[in-house]
C-alpha positions in Angstrom: 171.3 206.8 102.1 168.6 204.3 102.8 166.3 207.4 103.5 167.0 208.7 99.9 166.9 205.3 98.0 163.2 204.7 99.8 162.5 208.3 98.5 163.6 207.2 94.7 161.5 204.2 95.4 158.6 205.6 96.7 159.0 207.9 93.4 159.4 205.3 91.0 155.7 202.9 92.2 154.5 206.0 92.4 155.1 207.3 88.9 154.2 203.8 87.8 150.5 203.9 89.4 150.2 207.2 87.8 150.9 205.4 84.5 149.0 202.6 85.1 146.0 205.0 86.3 146.2 206.9 82.8 146.0 203.9 80.6 150.2 203.5 80.6 150.2 205.8 77.3 153.5 207.1 78.4 155.0 206.0 74.7 151.6 207.9 73.4 152.3 210.7 75.3 155.8 210.7 74.3 154.6 209.9 70.4 152.7 213.2 70.9 155.6 215.5 72.0 157.8 213.9 69.2 155.6 214.8 66.7 155.0 218.1 67.8 151.4 218.8 65.9 149.3 217.9 68.6 151.5 220.1 71.1 151.2 223.1 69.1 149.3 225.8 70.0 146.0 226.4 69.3 145.3 229.6 66.7 142.4 231.3 68.6 140.1 233.1 65.9 138.0 235.8 67.9 134.9 236.2 66.1 132.5 239.0 66.4 128.6 239.2 65.4 126.0 241.3 65.3 124.0 238.8 67.1 121.6 239.4 71.0 121.8 236.0 72.5 122.6 237.1 76.4 122.3 233.3 76.9 125.6 232.3 75.3 128.3 231.9 77.7 131.9 233.8 77.0 133.5 230.6 77.8 131.7 229.0 74.6 129.6 226.9 76.9 130.3 222.6 77.6 129.7 222.1 73.5 132.7 224.2 72.9 135.3 221.0 74.1 132.6 219.0 71.2 132.8 221.3 68.4 136.6 221.5 68.5 136.5 217.2 68.7 134.6 217.1 65.5 136.9 220.2 64.0 139.8 218.1 64.5 138.2 214.3 63.5 137.8 216.2 60.1 141.4 217.0 59.9 141.1 221.3 61.2 143.9 220.7 64.4 145.0 223.2 66.8 142.2 225.7 66.1 139.9 227.5 68.8 137.2 230.4 68.6 136.3 232.9 70.7 133.1 234.2 69.9 131.8 238.0 71.0 128.0 239.2 70.7 126.5 242.6 70.4 123.5 243.5 68.1 122.3 247.0 66.3 124.1 250.1 67.2 126.1 248.4 70.1 127.6 246.5 67.6 128.6 249.0 65.0 130.0 251.6 67.3 131.9 248.4 69.5 133.1 247.5 65.6 134.2 251.1 64.8 136.2 251.6 68.8 138.0 248.2 67.3 138.9 249.2 64.2 140.3 252.9 65.6 142.5 250.9 67.9 143.3 249.0 65.0 142.0 245.3 67.3 139.8 244.2 64.2 138.6 240.6 64.7 139.8 238.3 62.6 135.9 237.0 61.2 133.1 239.5 61.9 129.3 240.5 60.4 129.0 243.7 57.8 126.4 245.0 55.7 126.7 246.4 52.5 128.0 249.8 53.2 130.7 248.5 56.2 131.2 245.9 53.1 132.1 249.0 50.5 134.0 251.2 53.2 136.4 248.4 54.8 137.4 246.9 51.6 138.3 250.9 50.3 140.3 250.8 53.2 141.8 247.7 53.4 140.6 246.3 56.6 139.3 243.1 55.3 141.0 240.3 53.2 139.6 239.4 49.3 138.6 235.9 49.5 138.9 234.9 45.7 141.9 232.7 46.7 140.6 231.2 49.7 137.1 230.4 48.4 138.7 227.8 45.8 139.6 225.8 48.6 136.5 225.9 50.2 134.0 223.4 48.2 130.9 223.3 50.5 130.5 227.1 51.0 130.8 227.2 46.9 127.9 224.8 46.8 125.8 225.8 49.7 125.7 230.2 48.5 123.5 230.3 45.8 126.5 232.1 42.9 123.6 235.2 42.5 124.5 236.0 46.2 128.2 236.7 45.8 127.7 239.0 42.8 126.5 241.0 46.1 129.1 241.1 48.0 131.9 242.4 45.6 133.8 245.2 45.1 136.5 246.3 42.8 135.0 243.2 41.0 136.6 240.8 44.1 134.3 239.3 46.7 135.0 239.9 50.3 132.2 238.6 52.0 131.0 235.3 53.0 127.1 235.5 53.0 124.3 233.6 53.6 124.2 230.0 52.4 121.1 227.9 51.6 120.3 224.5 51.8 118.9 223.4 48.5 115.3 222.2 49.4 112.7 224.5 48.5 111.4 225.1 51.7 114.5 226.8 52.6 113.8 229.5 50.2 114.9 233.4 52.4 111.3 234.0 51.2 108.7 233.9 53.9 106.2 236.6 53.4 102.9 235.9 50.9 99.0 236.3 50.9 97.7 234.8 54.1 93.7 234.3 54.4 91.6 232.7 56.4 90.4 229.3 54.4 87.2 228.9 57.3 85.8 232.6 56.1 86.1 231.2 52.7 84.0 227.9 53.6 81.4 229.5 55.5 80.2 231.6 52.5 81.5 229.1 50.1 84.1 231.1 48.1 86.8 229.8 45.8 90.8 230.5 47.0 90.9 234.6 44.8 93.4 233.9 42.0 93.2 237.2 40.2 92.4 241.1 41.2 89.1 240.6 40.4 88.8 237.8 42.4 90.4 238.9 45.5 88.5 241.9 45.8 84.8 239.7 45.5 86.6 237.9 48.3 87.3 240.9 50.3 84.1 242.5 49.5 82.1 240.1 51.2 84.8 239.3 54.0 83.7 243.1 54.5 80.0 243.1 54.0 78.8 238.9 54.3 79.4 238.1 58.1 81.5 235.5 57.2 82.4 235.0 60.9 78.5 234.4 61.3 78.3 236.3 64.5 75.8 238.5 63.1 77.9 241.8 63.2 79.0 243.9 60.8 82.3 244.1 62.1 84.7 242.4 60.2 87.3 243.4 57.4 88.5 242.3 53.9 92.6 243.5 54.0 94.2 243.8 57.4 97.6 246.1 57.4 99.5 248.6 59.6 101.2 252.2 59.1 104.4 250.5 57.2 102.3 248.3 55.3 103.0 248.3 51.3 100.6 245.7 49.9 103.5 244.2 48.3 101.3 241.5 46.7 98.7 244.1 44.9 101.8 246.0 43.1 103.2 242.1 42.5 100.0 242.4 40.2 101.1 244.4 37.8 105.0 243.5 38.0 106.6 245.3 40.1 107.5 245.2 43.6 108.2 247.9 46.3 110.0 247.2 49.5 111.4 244.2 51.0 108.7 242.4 52.9 109.0 241.2 56.7 105.8 239.7 59.0 102.5 241.4 57.7 104.8 244.8 57.1 107.5 246.5 54.8 111.7 247.0 55.6 114.1 248.2 53.6 115.1 250.4 50.3 112.6 250.6 47.5 113.3 248.1 44.8 115.0 249.1 41.7 113.2 247.7 38.1 114.5 247.7 34.8 112.9 249.8 32.2 114.0 251.2 28.6 118.1 249.7 29.4 118.0 251.1 32.4 116.6 250.7 36.2 114.4 253.2 37.6 113.3 252.8 41.3 109.7 250.8 41.0 107.9 253.7 43.1 107.4 256.2 39.9 106.5 253.5 37.3 103.4 254.2 35.8 102.5 250.1 37.0 102.7 251.7 40.5 100.7 254.8 39.4 97.6 251.4 38.7 98.5 249.5 41.8 97.6 253.1 43.8 94.2 253.3 42.1 93.5 249.9 42.7 93.8 250.5 46.5 92.6 253.8 46.4 89.2 252.3 45.1 89.1 248.9 47.5 89.8 251.4 50.5 86.9 253.5 49.3 84.6 251.0 49.1 85.3 249.9 53.4 87.9 246.7 51.6 91.0 248.0 53.7 90.9 248.0 57.3 90.1 252.3 57.7 92.6 252.3 60.5 95.7 250.6 58.7 97.7 254.0 58.1 97.6 255.1 61.4 98.1 251.6 63.2 100.9 249.9 64.9 101.6 246.5 63.8 101.2 245.3 67.7 97.3 246.2 67.2 97.3 245.0 63.6 98.3 241.7 65.1 95.8 242.1 67.4 92.6 242.4 65.0 94.0 239.1 63.4 93.9 237.3 66.7 90.3 239.0 67.2 88.9 237.5 64.0 88.4 240.8 62.5 90.7 240.3 59.2 90.3 238.1 56.5 93.5 238.5 54.3 96.4 240.2 55.2 100.4 239.6 54.0 102.0 237.1 56.6 104.8 235.2 58.0 104.9 231.5 56.1 105.1 230.2 60.2 102.0 232.4 61.2 99.7 229.5 60.0 100.6 227.3 62.6 103.0 229.2 65.0 102.4 233.1 65.3 101.6 234.8 68.7 98.3 235.7 67.3 96.9 232.5 65.7 97.3 231.0 69.1 94.6 234.1 70.5 92.6 233.6 67.0 92.4 229.7 68.4 90.9 231.0 71.6 88.4 233.2 70.2 87.3 231.2 67.3 89.0 227.0 68.0 88.3 226.8 64.2 89.9 228.8 62.5 92.0 228.0 59.6 94.8 230.3 57.8 96.3 229.1 54.5 99.0 231.1 52.2 97.8 231.7 49.0 99.7 233.1 45.4 99.4 235.9 45.2 96.4 237.5 43.1 97.0 237.4 38.8 97.0 241.5 37.2 95.4 242.0 34.4 98.2 241.5 32.3 99.0 238.0 33.9 101.7 239.5 36.4 102.1 238.4 39.8 104.6 237.8 42.4 105.9 239.3 46.4 109.5 241.1 46.4 111.9 239.0 46.8 113.8 239.5 50.6 117.3 240.9 50.8 119.5 238.1 50.7 122.1 240.4 52.5 120.2 241.8 55.4 119.8 240.4 59.1 123.7 240.6 59.6 123.9 237.6 57.9 127.7 238.9 56.1 130.5 238.2 57.0 134.2 239.3 56.3 137.9 238.0 57.1 140.0 240.9 58.6 143.2 242.2 56.6 144.9 241.1 59.8 143.1 237.6 60.5 146.0 235.1 61.5 146.2 232.1 59.7 143.5 232.9 57.2 143.6 229.2 55.5 142.7 227.7 58.3 140.1 229.8 58.9 138.1 229.0 55.8 138.9 225.2 56.1 136.7 226.2 59.7 134.2 228.1 57.6 134.0 225.2 55.0 133.6 222.5 57.5 130.4 224.4 59.3 128.5 224.3 56.6 129.1 220.7 55.3 126.7 218.1 56.1 129.6 215.4 54.6 129.6 212.4 57.7 132.6 214.9 59.2 130.6 217.5 58.4 129.5 220.4 61.5 126.2 222.2 60.1 124.3 220.1 62.4 126.1 220.0 65.6 126.3 223.8 65.3 122.7 224.3 64.3 121.2 221.9 66.4 124.0 220.4 69.1 124.2 217.0 69.4 122.4 214.1 67.4 120.3 212.5 70.0 121.1 214.4 72.8 119.5 217.9 71.6 117.6 216.6 68.1 117.7 213.4 66.4 117.1 213.3 62.8 114.5 211.6 60.4 116.2 210.9 56.9 112.8 209.4 55.3 110.9 212.9 56.0 114.5 214.8 55.9 113.3 216.1 59.0 115.2 217.7 62.4 113.1 216.9 65.5 114.0 219.1 68.1 114.6 218.1 71.9 116.2 221.3 73.5 114.9 225.0 73.2 117.0 227.4 70.9 117.4 228.5 75.0 119.1 225.7 76.3 120.9 225.5 73.2 122.6 228.9 73.5 123.4 228.4 77.0 124.8 225.1 75.9 127.2 226.8 73.4 125.5 226.0 70.0 123.1 227.2 67.6 123.1 230.5 66.6 126.2 232.2 67.9 128.1 229.6 66.8 126.6 229.4 63.0 130.0 230.9 61.5 128.5 230.5 58.5 124.1 231.2 58.7 122.6 228.4 56.9 118.9 229.0 55.7 117.2 225.4 57.1 114.4 224.9 58.0 114.3 221.1 57.8 112.5 221.1 61.8 109.4 222.7 60.6 105.9 220.7 60.0 103.7 219.8 57.0 101.4 222.7 57.0 104.4 225.1 57.6 106.2 223.7 54.4 103.4 223.7 52.2 103.6 227.7 52.9 106.9 227.8 52.6 106.4 226.4 49.3 104.1 229.0 47.6 105.9 232.0 49.6 109.5 230.9 47.8 107.5 231.1 44.5 106.3 234.0 42.1 108.9 236.2 43.4 109.9 239.9 41.8 113.7 240.6 41.7 115.5 243.5 42.8 117.5 244.6 40.2 120.3 246.0 42.6 121.1 245.6 45.9 123.4 247.8 46.6 122.7 251.3 48.3 124.2 254.4 46.7 126.0 257.5 48.2 122.9 259.4 47.2 120.0 257.3 48.7 122.4 258.3 52.0 122.2 261.8 51.2 119.0 262.3 50.4 116.8 259.3 53.1 113.3 261.2 52.9 113.2 260.6 49.4 111.5 257.3 50.6 111.3 257.2 54.4 108.6 260.2 54.3 108.5 262.2 50.4 106.7 258.5 48.5 105.2 257.4 52.4 103.2 260.5 52.4 102.2 260.4 49.1 101.4 256.0 49.0 99.0 257.7 52.6 97.1 259.7 51.7 96.2 258.2 47.9 95.8 255.0 49.4 93.3 256.6 51.7 91.8 259.0 49.4 93.0 262.3 50.9 94.8 263.1 47.4 93.4 262.2 44.2 95.4 259.4 42.1 96.9 262.5 39.6 98.5 263.7 42.6 100.9 260.5 42.0 102.6 262.1 38.9 103.1 265.3 41.1 104.8 263.0 43.9 107.3 261.4 40.5 108.3 265.0 39.9 108.9 266.0 43.0 111.1 262.3 43.5 113.4 263.7 40.8 113.5 267.6 41.5 115.1 266.7 45.3 117.7 263.9 44.6 116.2 260.9 42.6 117.9 262.2 39.6 121.2 261.5 41.1 120.3 258.3 42.9 119.1 256.8 39.8 122.2 257.7 37.8 124.6 256.8 40.7 122.6 253.9 41.1 123.1 253.4 37.2 126.0 253.2 36.6 126.7 250.6 39.6 123.9 248.0 37.7 126.4 248.5 34.1 128.9 247.1 36.5 127.0 244.1 37.8 125.4 243.8 34.4 129.0 243.7 32.8 128.4 246.9 30.0 131.3 249.0 31.4 134.1 247.7 33.8 135.0 248.5 37.0 
């Protein structure tokens, strides 16, 4: 009996010591048990994104607990997440396998084609009712972007969000010039096509680098370059630009109450005539049509090119700028407005707001979608308990500091290390364009690139474009290069237009106009 009493006494003391060590919170624990909310099993959202970031840990990293803690402070309780990443074709293959196995993620990346396919099959959830409860998402995502993610009049995906500062425009590409070459030759910044022609001529023939050699070119490019700024001088945009290059579908432009591909317009022919003349004069790098991008960038880095269509970030942080400064320590790059054409038109193509894996959808089988949309809304909020800074930059005063006066983020932790910790791009549940981290010269370039944009009248692809891909990828490319380089006369453009319509362009245009009329409200869905 004494032995039993002794055991009970020891157990009692042990329990008491345990309670003291835990802060005497037995009542708090009992309260949690009685309330039931805190002990409720967390809802885990499986998220699958089209991103290639191998540094991100499978378990979410050390940052995950901090993120969940901040979500709870914002009133989002009993929520967990698991993010999986793959990129490119591997992502699409895995997603299709998951769809076939009826094991879809709760929230995942889509492109415009998958969006239409999955919406028609009932695999993803319309979001209109959920978005009515997501004020931060509705404020941070431009109204026009919602139009591009509708199917049968309902919203089926969440597009890129954008902070309000003008330097956060999705457009970062513009016309970049060697400012030091302008200074060496006593020239002013060109503002018109004629002025740009004269600058290119001087850059080609007047030894702008003062090395006594005839070894420079006015306008640089490579085999994918479309010289968008020259087409923009006639009011048309050809394709969405990337760094010193072009990509994506040819733009649609409105003509006489309908839309047509911009490369069949008379304005496109005028731009081709200008480029052909400049090439003939030797103002354009003669090897651009066969040059890979890396060699074109080497031309810039070796101080051989005076003007090129480049990214705003190139004025301070590009690899070819680093090479250029080693070659010419006094070199200076500046982004300028695209040139005005004979009728005062100018511009660069707007960037596709739906490209780059930014669209994300909620599956039709997602658990508790109301709580998921609450999480997504919190993730773009910069309110006191909002999550956008945490998800994007990590912990304040650990991974970054915020200069409120300059509206600037000063990063202390590299992106690679942020990924390892479980922050930044892998857990930016909604992509938000936020460039508060940029320095003054880049912000100035971004301000330039964000203006004078030429809109694409229709972003949605139509079935016939998939049926006839060679019309843009091969037919147009062949005529563009051979006309610009003078292999064919400018009048061969008319032959291109005839072939385009004969070989499937007429069907593409018909289908596109049906979609455009729906979008414009001319006919009902």
